[in-house]
Phi, psi and omega in degrees: 000143179255128181291156180281339179231150179284152176289135175250099181291135179228356185292317179192150177287132179218174181287138180279144176237137181296126182286160176291320181257127175300145179093349177251139174251128175231124181246123178223148176287160176295157183300332181275354182293139177291344179271358181298141177251119181273115179275331179200146171208190184290349179271343181157188182221148179293133179291157174257116183258124178229129181289120181297336180265001181288155184294341183247020188305310186303312180291319181290330177297316178299316182289325175302319177295322178294318178297318177300318178295321178296315180295324177293321179298330182272316188251342187086357179249125181260120177287150174283148171256115189243156180248002173235138183293127176300150183288332180202172177098189181265140179210157171258127180246128183231136178184182178278147186299336182255007178272157186303322180307323182268316184295329181293345180286343176071024179268157176265129182246144177270007177237159175232171179296142181285334183062022183055033182284337183062017173285136186300331181281348182247327193279139172065023180270155176212164176214146181239129177227154176249129178235123175257124186221093181064240181272004181247141170234122185244127168265104188261122178251111181245134179243151176294337177204180183300316181296322177299317178296319177300314178299322178297317178296317179290335175299319178297311184289325182282309187272333178268314183274340181080024180272123180285144173299345182270011183305321182272324185275330185236014182051042177276094184283130177284154177289142179291140174228135178288327184223136171249117179235148185239000000 
């Protein structure tokens, strides 16, 4: 899926990388950068954390499993999809921009909740930020609504991991990568 709005990175300035899909901006540090966040390597993969009490849990849980499958298809390592925040390490956190899971992080977002308004400037938007907090590094995917969060998660697998949306329908196998870094 292609998001209706481009991602506006605000966590830190980093080097731009040409996206797979025109119209999407994805900013990641170079692999040699000390700020790189390793999502998966041959030792394991960062879990996908979704709040079981969140308003979009059912849909995001399904997509979390799909993202785990995509990362496994690329690296051979399948991340766990968890409902409790890990105590330390790198993790992907997904939720709605106005739910407690996201608001408690204290980050500033350039998107707001859509409120199911279906206005083109509000609906289906997402933003991705990286927050390093002590022993935790969080790749936070916040959506204006459930669909926006879903698009944000698929943005990671499609543009970072190189997984085609046609993986299931057209047997489009992604190229193997030893390491996925963001």
